[in-house]
DRENPA-3360 file (N, C-alpha, C; in nm, 2 decimals, always signed):
BEGIN
1 = MNQKQYNM = +1.31/-3.53/+0.64/+1.30/-3.37/+0.51/+1.39/-3.39/+0.47 ~ +1.44/-3.38/+0.35/+1.51/-3.34/+0.28/+1.57/-3.18/+0.23 ~ +1.66/-3.17/+0.22/+1.68/-2.99/+0.17/+1.59/-2.93/+0.10 ~ +1.56/-3.00/-0.01/+1.45/-2.94/-0.12/+1.33/-2.92/+0.00 ~ +1.28/-2.99/+0.06/+1.15/-3.00/+0.11/+1.16/-2.90/+0.18 ~ +1.23/-2.87/+0.27/+1.26/-2.82/+0.39/+1.27/-2.64/+0.30 ~ +1.35/-2.62/+0.19/+1.37/-2.45/+0.09/+1.16/-2.50/+0.07 ~ +1.07/-2.55/+0.04/+0.98/-2.54/+0.00/+0.90/-2.51/+0.08;
9 = ETINTRRT = +0.91/-2.56/+0.20/+0.82/-2.55/+0.35/+0.86/-2.39/+0.38 ~ +0.99/-2.34/+0.38/+1.03/-2.21/+0.45/+0.97/-2.14/+0.36 ~ +0.98/-2.09/+0.21/+0.88/-2.04/+0.13/+0.77/-2.01/+0.13 ~ +0.70/-2.12/+0.16/+0.55/-2.15/+0.16/+0.50/-2.06/+0.28 ~ +0.56/-2.05/+0.37/+0.49/-2.05/+0.49/+0.61/-1.93/+0.60 ~ +0.67/-1.84/+0.50/+0.72/-1.73/+0.54/+0.67/-1.62/+0.55 ~ +0.66/-1.56/+0.68/+0.64/-1.45/+0.75/+0.71/-1.32/+0.77 ~ +0.68/-1.24/+0.81/+0.71/-1.09/+0.81/+0.68/-1.08/+0.97;
17 = IRKYSDKE = +0.82/-1.07/+1.05/+0.83/-1.06/+1.19/+0.90/-0.94/+1.24 ~ +0.85/-0.87/+1.30/+0.84/-0.73/+1.35/+0.89/-0.73/+1.49 ~ +0.87/-0.87/+1.58/+0.90/-0.89/+1.73/+0.97/-0.98/+1.76 ~ +1.12/-0.98/+1.82/+1.19/-1.07/+1.82/+1.26/-1.10/+1.99 ~ +1.30/-1.23/+2.00/+1.32/-1.28/+2.14/+1.47/-1.20/+2.13 ~ +1.52/-1.19/+2.29/+1.67/-1.14/+2.34/+1.81/-1.21/+2.27 ~ +1.73/-1.34/+2.24/+1.83/-1.43/+2.22/+1.92/-1.32/+2.07 ~ +2.07/-1.36/+2.11/+2.16/-1.28/+2.00/+2.19/-1.38/+1.83;
25 = VSEELLGR = +2.21/-1.29/+1.78/+2.23/-1.33/+1.65/+2.39/-1.36/+1.65 ~ +2.45/-1.47/+1.65/+2.59/-1.49/+1.65/+2.67/-1.44/+1.54 ~ +2.77/-1.33/+1.56/+2.90/-1.31/+1.43/+2.88/-1.43/+1.34 ~ +2.93/-1.55/+1.42/+2.94/-1.66/+1.30/+2.85/-1.74/+1.21 ~ +2.72/-1.68/+1.27/+2.62/-1.76/+1.21/+2.56/-1.62/+1.09 ~ +2.56/-1.51/+1.10/+2.52/-1.35/+1.04/+2.65/-1.37/+0.92 ~ +2.79/-1.37/+0.98/+2.89/-1.39/+0.93/+2.87/-1.49/+0.79 ~ +2.83/-1.66/+0.85/+2.80/-1.73/+0.73/+2.72/-1.71/+0.65;
33 = LLSEASRT = +2.57/-1.66/+0.65/+2.51/-1.60/+0.59/+2.54/-1.48/+0.48 ~ +2.60/-1.42/+0.54/+2.62/-1.30/+0.49/+2.70/-1.34/+0.29 ~ +2.81/-1.47/+0.41/+2.91/-1.51/+0.26/+2.79/-1.57/+0.14 ~ +2.71/-1.66/+0.21/+2.66/-1.77/+0.15/+2.55/-1.66/+0.04 ~ +2.53/-1.58/+0.08/+2.40/-1.51/-0.01/+2.52/-1.41/-0.14 ~ +2.64/-1.39/-0.15/+2.73/-1.37/-0.23/+2.74/-1.44/-0.36 ~ +2.68/-1.53/-0.34/+2.66/-1.68/-0.45/+2.53/-1.61/-0.52 ~ +2.50/-1.53/-0.54/+2.39/-1.48/-0.62/+2.36/-1.40/-0.73;
41 = QTMGNLQL = +2.29/-1.43/-0.74/+2.33/-1.33/-0.94/+2.41/-1.22/-0.93 ~ +2.49/-1.15/-1.00/+2.54/-1.02/-1.01/+2.60/-0.96/-1.17 ~ +2.56/-0.87/-1.21/+2.61/-0.82/-1.31/+2.78/-0.85/-1.32 ~ +2.78/-0.91/-1.41/+2.96/-0.90/-1.46/+3.01/-0.92/-1.36 ~ +3.00/-1.00/-1.27/+3.04/-1.04/-1.16/+3.13/-0.91/-1.09 ~ +3.06/-0.84/-1.07/+3.11/-0.70/-0.96/+3.09/-0.68/-0.84 ~ +2.97/-0.75/-0.78/+2.87/-0.73/-0.70/+2.90/-0.56/-0.63 ~ +2.78/-0.55/-0.67/+2.75/-0.40/-0.74/+2.74/-0.35/-0.54;
49 = YSVVVTRS = +2.74/-0.40/-0.41/+2.67/-0.40/-0.30/+2.74/-0.37/-0.20 ~ +2.71/-0.34/-0.11/+2.76/-0.35/+0.02/+2.65/-0.30/+0.14 ~ +2.70/-0.40/+0.26/+2.54/-0.42/+0.37/+2.66/-0.33/+0.48 ~ +2.59/-0.22/+0.53/+2.61/-0.22/+0.66/+2.54/-0.25/+0.76 ~ +2.60/-0.34/+0.86/+2.55/-0.40/+1.03/+2.56/-0.30/+1.09 ~ +2.41/-0.31/+1.18/+2.41/-0.22/+1.30/+2.37/-0.28/+1.40 ~ +2.43/-0.31/+1.53/+2.39/-0.38/+1.67/+2.42/-0.29/+1.73 ~ +2.48/-0.17/+1.72/+2.47/-0.09/+1.85/+2.32/-0.04/+1.87;
57 = KEGKERLA = +2.25/-0.02/+2.02/+2.13/+0.10/+2.01/+2.18/+0.23/+1.95 ~ +2.32/+0.28/+1.97/+2.31/+0.43/+1.88/+2.27/+0.45/+1.76 ~ +2.35/+0.31/+1.71/+2.34/+0.36/+1.59/+2.22/+0.27/+1.54 ~ +2.12/+0.21/+1.57/+2.00/+0.17/+1.55/+1.91/+0.33/+1.55 ~ +1.94/+0.39/+1.67/+1.83/+0.52/+1.68/+1.89/+0.58/+1.61 ~ +1.99/+0.58/+1.51/+1.99/+0.72/+1.44/+1.90/+0.68/+1.32 ~ +1.91/+0.54/+1.32/+1.88/+0.52/+1.12/+1.73/+0.49/+1.21 ~ +1.63/+0.51/+1.34/+1.51/+0.46/+1.35/+1.43/+0.61/+1.23;
65 = PAHFNQPM = +1.51/+0.69/+1.28/+1.40/+0.86/+1.21/+1.37/+0.79/+1.05 ~ +1.43/+0.77/+1.01/+1.43/+0.75/+0.85/+1.34/+0.59/+0.78 ~ +1.31/+0.56/+0.95/+1.20/+0.44/+0.88/+1.06/+0.50/+0.97 ~ +1.07/+0.59/+1.03/+0.95/+0.64/+1.07/+0.92/+0.60/+1.19 ~ +1.02/+0.57/+1.25/+1.11/+0.51/+1.41/+0.98/+0.40/+1.43 ~ +0.96/+0.29/+1.33/+0.91/+0.21/+1.31/+1.02/+0.13/+1.48 ~ +0.90/+0.05/+1.56/+1.02/-0.04/+1.65/+1.11/-0.13/+1.62 ~ +1.07/-0.22/+1.54/+1.17/-0.31/+1.55/+1.28/-0.31/+1.46;
73 = VTEAPVVL = +1.32/-0.12/+1.47/+1.46/-0.10/+1.44/+1.52/-0.10/+1.54 ~ +1.47/-0.01/+1.64/+1.52/-0.05/+1.78/+1.53/-0.17/+1.86 ~ +1.42/-0.27/+1.83/+1.41/-0.37/+1.90/+1.46/-0.46/+1.85 ~ +1.53/-0.48/+1.72/+1.55/-0.63/+1.63/+1.74/-0.64/+1.70 ~ +1.78/-0.72/+1.72/+1.95/-0.75/+1.73/+2.00/-0.65/+1.65 ~ +1.99/-0.69/+1.53/+2.04/-0.64/+1.38/+1.99/-0.59/+1.30 ~ +2.05/-0.46/+1.20/+2.01/-0.41/+1.10/+2.06/-0.40/+1.01 ~ +2.01/-0.43/+0.93/+2.11/-0.49/+0.78/+2.09/-0.32/+0.68;
81 = TICADYNR = +2.14/-0.31/+0.64/+2.12/-0.18/+0.53/+2.22/-0.23/+0.43 ~ +2.14/-0.26/+0.31/+2.19/-0.29/+0.18/+2.26/-0.17/+0.07 ~ +2.32/-0.17/+0.04/+2.35/-0.06/-0.05/+2.38/-0.12/-0.16 ~ +2.35/+0.00/-0.31/+2.37/+0.01/-0.44/+2.53/+0.09/-0.48 ~ +2.63/-0.01/-0.45/+2.72/+0.02/-0.45/+2.90/+0.02/-0.55 ~ +2.91/+0.13/-0.59/+2.97/+0.20/-0.71/+3.10/+0.24/-0.71 ~ +3.11/+0.27/-0.56/+3.22/+0.35/-0.49/+3.35/+0.24/-0.49 ~ +3.33/+0.12/-0.45/+3.44/+0.02/-0.44/+3.46/+0.00/-0.58;
89 = TSTWCRCR = +3.38/-0.03/-0.64/+3.44/-0.10/-0.82/+3.51/+0.01/-0.85 ~ +3.49/+0.14/-0.84/+3.53/+0.27/-0.85/+3.66/+0.30/-0.86 ~ +3.71/+0.24/-0.71/+3.83/+0.29/-0.67/+3.92/+0.19/-0.71 ~ +3.84/+0.03/-0.71/+3.91/-0.02/-0.75/+4.00/-0.02/-0.94 ~ +3.91/+0.04/-0.99/+3.91/+0.06/-1.11/+4.09/+0.17/-1.13 ~ +4.03/+0.28/-1.07/+4.15/+0.40/-1.03/+4.28/+0.32/-1.01 ~ +4.31/+0.26/-0.89/+4.40/+0.17/-0.82/+4.47/+0.05/-0.95 ~ +4.38/+0.07/-1.06/+4.46/-0.02/-1.13/+4.44/+0.03/-1.33;
97 = KAEPGYDN = +4.48/+0.15/-1.27/+4.51/+0.22/-1.38/+4.39/+0.25/-1.51 ~ +4.26/+0.23/-1.43/+4.17/+0.21/-1.55/+4.03/+0.36/-1.51 ~ +3.99/+0.39/-1.58/+3.94/+0.53/-1.55/+3.76/+0.48/-1.53 ~ +3.68/+0.47/-1.41/+3.53/+0.43/-1.42/+3.44/+0.56/-1.50 ~ +3.35/+0.47/-1.52/+3.24/+0.61/-1.57/+3.09/+0.55/-1.55 ~ +3.14/+0.50/-1.39/+3.01/+0.50/-1.36/+2.87/+0.60/-1.22 ~ +2.94/+0.73/-1.24/+2.87/+0.86/-1.22/+2.71/+0.91/-1.33 ~ +2.65/+0.75/-1.30/+2.56/+0.80/-1.39/+2.41/+0.67/-1.36;
105 = FLSFINAA = +2.31/+0.74/-1.40/+2.16/+0.69/-1.38/+2.18/+0.51/-1.42 ~ +2.21/+0.48/-1.51/+2.21/+0.33/-1.55/+2.32/+0.27/-1.44 ~ +2.44/+0.28/-1.43/+2.53/+0.25/-1.30/+2.41/+0.21/-1.18 ~ +2.37/+0.32/-1.12/+2.27/+0.29/-0.98/+2.20/+0.22/-1.01 ~ +2.11/+0.16/-1.18/+2.00/+0.09/-1.16/+2.06/-0.04/-1.16 ~ +2.17/-0.06/-1.21/+2.28/-0.21/-1.23/+2.27/-0.19/-1.09 ~ +2.32/-0.11/-1.03/+2.44/-0.16/-0.89/+2.28/-0.20/-0.78 ~ +2.18/-0.12/-0.76/+2.07/-0.15/-0.72/+1.98/-0.30/-0.72;
113 = TDALLYTQ = +2.01/-0.35/-0.85/+1.94/-0.42/-0.91/+2.04/-0.53/-0.79 ~ +2.16/-0.53/-0.84/+2.29/-0.64/-0.75/+2.22/-0.64/-0.60 ~ +2.20/-0.55/-0.52/+2.19/-0.53/-0.40/+2.06/-0.60/-0.41 ~ +1.94/-0.52/-0.43/+1.84/-0.65/-0.40/+1.85/-0.77/-0.43 ~ +1.92/-0.80/-0.52/+1.91/-0.98/-0.61/+1.99/-1.05/-0.44 ~ +2.14/-0.97/-0.40/+2.14/-1.00/-0.29/+2.05/-1.01/-0.13 ~ +1.97/-0.90/-0.16/+1.86/-0.91/-0.06/+1.80/-1.00/+0.01 ~ +1.76/-1.04/-0.11/+1.63/-1.16/-0.16/+1.75/-1.32/-0.12;
121 = TFCNLAEE = +1.82/-1.27/-0.20/+1.93/-1.43/-0.15/+1.92/-1.43/+0.02 ~ +1.98/-1.30/+0.05/+2.03/-1.32/+0.22/+1.92/-1.35/+0.29 ~ +1.78/-1.29/+0.25/+1.64/-1.32/+0.34/+1.63/-1.45/+0.31 ~ +1.61/-1.52/+0.18/+1.60/-1.69/+0.17/+1.70/-1.78/+0.26 ~ +1.76/-1.75/+0.27/+1.89/-1.80/+0.36/+1.86/-1.83/+0.56 ~ +1.87/-1.68/+0.57/+1.83/-1.61/+0.68/+1.72/-1.72/+0.75 ~ +1.60/-1.69/+0.70/+1.51/-1.76/+0.74/+1.47/-1.93/+0.69 ~ +1.57/-1.97/+0.61/+1.61/-2.15/+0.65/+1.65/-2.14/+0.74;
129 = AGLGLCYL = +1.74/-2.08/+0.81/+1.82/-2.11/+0.92/+1.76/-2.08/+1.07 ~ +1.61/-2.01/+1.05/+1.53/-1.99/+1.15/+1.46/-1.87/+1.22 ~ +1.58/-1.74/+1.13/+1.53/-1.62/+1.16/+1.47/-1.58/+1.12 ~ +1.41/-1.48/+1.17/+1.30/-1.36/+1.15/+1.36/-1.22/+1.07 ~ +1.26/-1.19/+0.98/+1.30/-1.10/+0.95/+1.18/-1.01/+0.89 ~ +1.22/-0.86/+0.87/+1.14/-0.73/+0.85/+1.19/-0.67/+0.75 ~ +1.14/-0.67/+0.62/+1.18/-0.58/+0.53/+1.15/-0.42/+0.51 ~ +1.23/-0.34/+0.45/+1.18/-0.22/+0.51/+1.20/-0.09/+0.38;
137 = GTTVYMPQ = +1.07/-0.13/+0.37/+1.07/-0.07/+0.22/+1.07/+0.14/+0.24 ~ +1.05/+0.13/+0.35/+1.12/+0.30/+0.45/+1.21/+0.35/+0.39 ~ +1.33/+0.21/+0.32/+1.49/+0.28/+0.29/+1.44/+0.38/+0.19 ~ +1.39/+0.37/+0.08/+1.38/+0.48/-0.04/+1.29/+0.61/+0.00 ~ +1.22/+0.60/+0.09/+1.14/+0.72/+0.10/+1.25/+0.83/+0.17 ~ +1.30/+0.88/+0.23/+1.43/+0.95/+0.26/+1.55/+0.93/+0.31 ~ +1.61/+0.87/+0.17/+1.74/+0.77/+0.16/+1.87/+0.88/+0.25 ~ +1.85/+1.03/+0.23/+1.97/+1.15/+0.25/+1.99/+1.10/+0.42;
145 = MIIDALSL = +1.84/+1.09/+0.48/+1.90/+1.04/+0.66/+1.95/+0.94/+0.65 ~ +1.95/+0.81/+0.57/+2.04/+0.71/+0.63/+2.19/+0.75/+0.55 ~ +2.19/+0.77/+0.44/+2.34/+0.83/+0.45/+2.38/+0.90/+0.49 ~ +2.31/+0.99/+0.56/+2.39/+1.04/+0.68/+2.45/+1.00/+0.80 ~ +2.35/+0.94/+0.87/+2.34/+0.79/+1.00/+2.46/+0.73/+0.93 ~ +2.47/+0.66/+0.84/+2.57/+0.58/+0.85/+2.74/+0.64/+0.72 ~ +2.72/+0.76/+0.70/+2.80/+0.82/+0.66/+2.85/+0.77/+0.51 ~ +2.77/+0.77/+0.44/+2.80/+0.70/+0.33/+2.85/+0.77/+0.25;
153 = PELVMPVA = +2.97/+0.77/+0.12/+3.06/+0.82/+0.07/+2.95/+0.81/-0.09 ~ +2.99/+0.89/-0.19/+2.94/+0.92/-0.30/+2.93/+0.74/-0.35 ~ +2.87/+0.76/-0.44/+2.82/+0.61/-0.54/+2.81/+0.51/-0.44 ~ +2.72/+0.52/-0.35/+2.69/+0.41/-0.25/+2.57/+0.51/-0.22 ~ +2.45/+0.41/-0.26/+2.32/+0.45/-0.21/+2.23/+0.34/-0.11 ~ +2.20/+0.34/-0.03/+2.06/+0.25/+0.03/+1.94/+0.24/-0.03 ~ +1.95/+0.11/-0.06/+1.82/+0.09/-0.12/+1.76/-0.04/-0.09 ~ +1.76/-0.07/+0.06/+1.71/-0.20/+0.14/+1.75/-0.21/+0.28;
161 = TLTVGWPA = +1.63/-0.27/+0.37/+1.68/-0.21/+0.54/+1.62/-0.38/+0.51 ~ +1.67/-0.50/+0.63/+1.63/-0.60/+0.73/+1.68/-0.55/+0.90 ~ +1.54/-0.57/+0.96/+1.55/-0.57/+1.09/+1.58/-0.76/+1.10 ~ +1.73/-0.78/+1.19/+1.70/-0.95/+1.18/+1.71/-1.02/+1.31 ~ +1.61/-1.10/+1.34/+1.65/-1.13/+1.49/+1.61/-1.29/+1.48 ~ +1.57/-1.33/+1.64/+1.49/-1.46/+1.63/+1.34/-1.44/+1.66 ~ +1.28/-1.50/+1.59/+1.10/-1.47/+1.61/+1.07/-1.47/+1.73 ~ +1.03/-1.40/+1.81/+0.88/-1.41/+1.95/+0.76/-1.36/+1.88;
169 = ENPPLSDR = +0.73/-1.41/+1.75/+0.59/-1.42/+1.71/+0.54/-1.48/+1.60 ~ +0.43/-1.53/+1.59/+0.37/-1.62/+1.50/+0.28/-1.53/+1.41 ~ +0.29/-1.45/+1.35/+0.19/-1.32/+1.29/+0.11/-1.47/+1.17 ~ +0.00/-1.41/+1.09/-0.06/-1.51/+1.02/+0.07/-1.46/+0.90 ~ -0.04/-1.60/+0.81/+0.03/-1.57/+0.64/-0.01/-1.43/+0.56 ~ +0.05/-1.33/+0.50/-0.05/-1.25/+0.43/-0.08/-1.32/+0.30 ~ -0.17/-1.23/+0.26/-0.22/-1.28/+0.08/-0.12/-1.29/+0.00 ~ -0.14/-1.33/-0.08/-0.08/-1.31/-0.24/-0.19/-1.35/-0.38;
177 = LTTEAFVH = -0.10/-1.23/-0.47/-0.19/-1.30/-0.57/-0.16/-1.41/-0.62 ~ -0.24/-1.44/-0.73/-0.19/-1.64/-0.80/-0.12/-1.57/-0.90 ~ -0.07/-1.66/-0.95/+0.03/-1.65/-1.08/-0.02/-1.60/-1.19 ~ -0.22/-1.63/-1.24/-0.25/-1.59/-1.33/-0.25/-1.45/-1.28 ~ -0.26/-1.36/-1.21/-0.23/-1.21/-1.23/-0.09/-1.11/-1.22 ~ -0.04/-1.20/-1.26/+0.14/-1.17/-1.30/+0.21/-1.22/-1.38 ~ +0.19/-1.36/-1.44/+0.24/-1.39/-1.51/+0.19/-1.45/-1.68 ~ +0.26/-1.35/-1.74/+0.19/-1.32/-1.91/+0.33/-1.38/-2.00;
185 = QEAYHNYS = +0.21/-1.48/-2.12/+0.26/-1.58/-2.16/+0.29/-1.56/-2.32 ~ +0.43/-1.53/-2.39/+0.49/-1.46/-2.49/+0.49/-1.31/-2.51 ~ +0.38/-1.26/-2.42/+0.36/-1.11/-2.47/+0.28/-1.03/-2.34 ~ +0.29/-0.95/-2.30/+0.19/-0.87/-2.19/+0.05/-0.91/-2.24 ~ -0.03/-0.91/-2.13/-0.15/-0.87/-2.20/-0.23/-0.81/-2.10 ~ -0.24/-0.70/-2.15/-0.35/-0.59/-2.03/-0.47/-0.64/-1.96 ~ -0.49/-0.58/-1.87/-0.62/-0.61/-1.77/-0.70/-0.55/-1.79 ~ -0.87/-0.65/-1.81/-0.99/-0.62/-1.85/-1.02/-0.56/-1.71;
193 = PADIDRLY = -1.15/-0.50/-1.71/-1.20/-0.46/-1.55/-1.25/-0.59/-1.49 ~ -1.30/-0.73/-1.55/-1.37/-0.83/-1.55/-1.19/-0.90/-1.51 ~ -1.11/-0.88/-1.54/-0.99/-0.97/-1.52/-0.96/-0.92/-1.35 ~ -0.95/-0.79/-1.33/-0.98/-0.73/-1.20/-1.01/-0.78/-1.11 ~ -1.18/-0.81/-1.14/-1.27/-0.86/-1.05/-1.22/-0.98/-0.96 ~ -1.21/-1.06/-1.14/-1.15/-1.21/-1.05/-1.06/-1.22/-0.99 ~ -0.92/-1.15/-1.09/-0.81/-1.15/-1.00/-0.77/-1.09/-0.86 ~ -0.85/-0.98/-0.79/-0.86/-0.96/-0.67/-0.96/-0.98/-0.59;
201 = AYKEALEE = -1.05/-1.02/-0.62/-1.19/-1.15/-0.57/-1.11/-1.20/-0.42 ~ -1.04/-1.24/-0.43/-1.02/-1.30/-0.32/-0.93/-1.21/-0.17 ~ -0.86/-1.16/-0.25/-0.78/-1.04/-0.15/-0.91/-0.94/-0.09 ~ -0.99/-0.90/-0.20/-1.07/-0.78/-0.17/-1.19/-0.84/-0.09 ~ -1.22/-1.00/-0.08/-1.33/-1.08/+0.00/-1.25/-1.07/+0.13 ~ -1.14/-1.04/+0.18/-1.08/-1.12/+0.36/-1.15/-1.03/+0.43 ~ -1.18/-1.05/+0.59/-1.24/-1.01/+0.64/-1.14/-0.92/+0.68 ~ -1.03/-0.95/+0.73/-0.92/-0.80/+0.76/-0.91/-0.73/+0.68;
209 = NKHFCEIN = -0.90/-0.75/+0.53/-0.90/-0.63/+0.42/-1.04/-0.56/+0.44 ~ -1.15/-0.61/+0.43/-1.32/-0.53/+0.51/-1.31/-0.45/+0.58 ~ -1.24/-0.48/+0.73/-1.26/-0.43/+0.81/-1.16/-0.33/+0.79 ~ -1.05/-0.30/+0.73/-0.94/-0.22/+0.70/-1.04/-0.11/+0.65 ~ -1.09/-0.13/+0.56/-1.18/-0.02/+0.50/-1.28/+0.04/+0.57 ~ -1.36/-0.04/+0.64/-1.40/+0.00/+0.77/-1.36/+0.12/+0.81 ~ -1.29/+0.08/+0.92/-1.21/+0.14/+1.01/-1.18/+0.27/+0.90 ~ -1.14/+0.30/+0.83/-1.01/+0.40/+0.72/-1.20/+0.47/+0.67;
217 = HKETLAQI = -1.28/+0.41/+0.66/-1.42/+0.50/+0.59/-1.37/+0.49/+0.44 ~ -1.35/+0.38/+0.38/-1.30/+0.41/+0.26/-1.38/+0.25/+0.18 ~ -1.43/+0.29/+0.10/-1.55/+0.21/+0.05/-1.48/+0.10/-0.03 ~ -1.35/+0.15/-0.09/-1.28/+0.00/-0.16/-1.08/-0.02/-0.08 ~ -1.09/-0.13/-0.11/-0.96/-0.19/-0.06/-0.84/-0.11/-0.12 ~ -0.85/-0.08/-0.23/-0.78/+0.02/-0.36/-0.76/+0.20/-0.30 ~ -0.83/+0.20/-0.21/-0.85/+0.34/-0.18/-0.74/+0.36/-0.07 ~ -0.77/+0.23/+0.02/-0.64/+0.25/+0.12/-0.55/+0.28/+0.08;
225 = FTDIRYTK = -0.45/+0.24/-0.04/-0.35/+0.25/-0.08/-0.33/+0.40/-0.13 ~ -0.46/+0.45/-0.21/-0.40/+0.55/-0.32/-0.42/+0.67/-0.20 ~ -0.52/+0.65/-0.12/-0.57/+0.78/-0.02/-0.50/+0.76/+0.12 ~ -0.46/+0.68/+0.16/-0.37/+0.69/+0.28/-0.22/+0.64/+0.27 ~ -0.21/+0.48/+0.25/-0.05/+0.42/+0.23/+0.06/+0.50/+0.12 ~ +0.02/+0.48/+0.00/+0.08/+0.58/-0.05/+0.01/+0.69/-0.17 ~ -0.02/+0.81/-0.09/-0.07/+0.89/-0.17/+0.05/+0.93/-0.29 ~ -0.03/+1.02/-0.36/+0.03/+1.12/-0.48/+0.12/+1.21/-0.45;
233 = KDCEAMSA = +0.07/+1.28/-0.35/+0.16/+1.41/-0.29/+0.28/+1.30/-0.16 ~ +0.28/+1.23/-0.14/+0.36/+1.15/-0.09/+0.43/+1.10/-0.17 ~ +0.42/+1.04/-0.26/+0.52/+0.96/-0.35/+0.62/+1.10/-0.44 ~ +0.52/+1.17/-0.49/+0.59/+1.30/-0.54/+0.72/+1.38/-0.48 ~ +0.67/+1.35/-0.34/+0.81/+1.45/-0.23/+0.86/+1.37/-0.21 ~ +0.86/+1.24/-0.19/+1.00/+1.12/-0.17/+1.06/+1.09/-0.30 ~ +0.97/+1.09/-0.40/+1.05/+1.12/-0.53/+1.16/+1.21/-0.57 ~ +1.10/+1.30/-0.50/+1.20/+1.43/-0.53/+1.32/+1.42/-0.42;
241 = GMLEALKR = +1.29/+1.34/-0.33/+1.38/+1.37/-0.21/+1.49/+1.22/-0.27 ~ +1.42/+1.16/-0.34/+1.56/+1.04/-0.39/+1.63/+1.10/-0.48 ~ +1.58/+1.18/-0.59/+1.63/+1.21/-0.65/+1.74/+1.35/-0.66 ~ +1.70/+1.37/-0.54/+1.82/+1.45/-0.49/+1.90/+1.39/-0.39 ~ +1.91/+1.29/-0.36/+1.99/+1.19/-0.33/+2.05/+1.13/-0.38 ~ +2.02/+1.11/-0.52/+2.08/+1.06/-0.61/+2.16/+1.16/-0.69 ~ +2.16/+1.27/-0.67/+2.23/+1.37/-0.73/+2.34/+1.42/-0.65 ~ +2.35/+1.42/-0.51/+2.44/+1.43/-0.41/+2.52/+1.33/-0.39;
249 = QKFI = +2.48/+1.20/-0.44/+2.61/+1.05/-0.42/+2.65/+1.05/-0.57 ~ +2.61/+1.14/-0.67/+2.68/+1.14/-0.83/+2.63/+1.03/-0.89 ~ +2.52/+0.98/-0.86/+2.43/+0.90/-0.96/+2.35/+1.00/-1.09 ~ +2.33/+1.12/-1.04/+2.26/+1.13/-1.18/+2.37/+1.32/-1.17;
% end
């Protein structure tokens, strides 16, 4: 199998891994992957990101509450916290007789974009190497807890967390919408009710999703998201927390 075939097979069969074996993720392998991922796209070639590597039991336990104590945070061999970082670049500027002006929301967006591009490139490389990963969306829910746990200075903001290890499970593939659902030609074309019926028919017909609705006493799958998983109240509260963290980190 050539490299192109291997890459296609890896991306088409990728799974979120939450259970890991006791096998160590070597410093050599992790270091190589972190280095190779830096070849990803970056704004102005500034590489506006930093990665905090957590291997110690104590470090994982400090991070766990920010991620709702999900078991993989403390059980994974490695936890990576990827941060939007304008601190390093600003320090470089001051050390070179240049006055930075990156304490603003646009700079956060630029750095967050850089950090997420780096995160995805690392994910692709790590999974090609046989590692298993779980992307934790909880990173932006209570960022101040992560900032405190990792002693992040001003102009550094956590935007992504990965648990990393050798897989000890082989879960089924998650469903995905077809490209018809998200690719727009020339201009954005809004969705009619008929479009929604067609595009979400497969997802809504899956037995596991029907069962999910049944056990949660919901009529539709969408209600699982609006009423249970991502409620308006929770989103507003976490938005307020994130804005406060951005202020403290001097991005606002």
